[in-house]
C-alpha angles and dihedrals in degrees: 000000000000122000089254101071116231095235140023088225089064089054089047093054093046088053092047094054091044090052090049091053090050091052088057089051088053091053094047093050088052090052093051092048088053099050093043089052092048089048091053102043103028089233112139095195096091090058095062097100098029092102094046090052092050091054088049091052089053093060092043090055087054092046091050095049091048092053094046087053091048095049090051090046092050101041111019096215124196141198115003095004093054091046090051092051092049091047091050090055091049091048092052090052092053093046089053090052091050084055088054092051091050091055089051094052089047089054095048090044091057089054093046092052092056091053114087089203094063090086092063095065121083107227098175090130092052092054092045089047091050089054092048092049092050090048090050093049093046089051091050093050090051091050088053092051092052099029087232112170092183093058092043092054088054090053093056090049096050093053086076089070092053092050088053092051089051092050092049089053095049090055093049095044091052090052092050093050091049092052092046120024091187088077097054099100094045090042090056091051088052089047089056090046091052092049091050091053089048088052091052088056089051092051088050089053089048090054088048090051090052090054092054088048090050093048104033105022088234118139105206099159095113100035121104109281095242092051090048093055095052112123092237088086091060096048 
């Protein structure tokens, strides 16, 4: 399909599905903000609507995929437009999975809050990881909105730091549980929370990879992480 689209209706349909995707992103960001607030304050109030939002995200993912299929069927786009639609579908899937991880964090946080021993564990790395994951997701969504491959490549690279933070927390958590077996149950809950946060970073990186694919036609999913983050993908 030439750069100048054959129909303003095609443009409108592309814009609509892109807007829908960014709406999903906004909902996911609100979920993450809620679970991180609850994890920090031990106040469960922010968690009240996390499950409802997760179910809404499930429906929105289906709606986005349906619209992507319909656009492809109606217009048979090629080249960059087809890559954009495929990337949109992949981004929607990753956002839905971030919503799943937020729900898991909410579930474990409720258990932690009910355990008095939770106060005896230092979870500085979890809080730091949560902020990092939130920043990565926000950056990935911004790269989607602007179709910025350079910014997306940086997100892929920055996810390495979040992975390192997760590994450091696991080491410290295992030591704490060995020193005080009473913290084992709560420690396991925190371990699952930390893993979900780490997975949120992975999904943000996946979204960034989809942006690079849409813009440059380069699929970097199975390349080494450091190579994937090189700036050459954004040039």
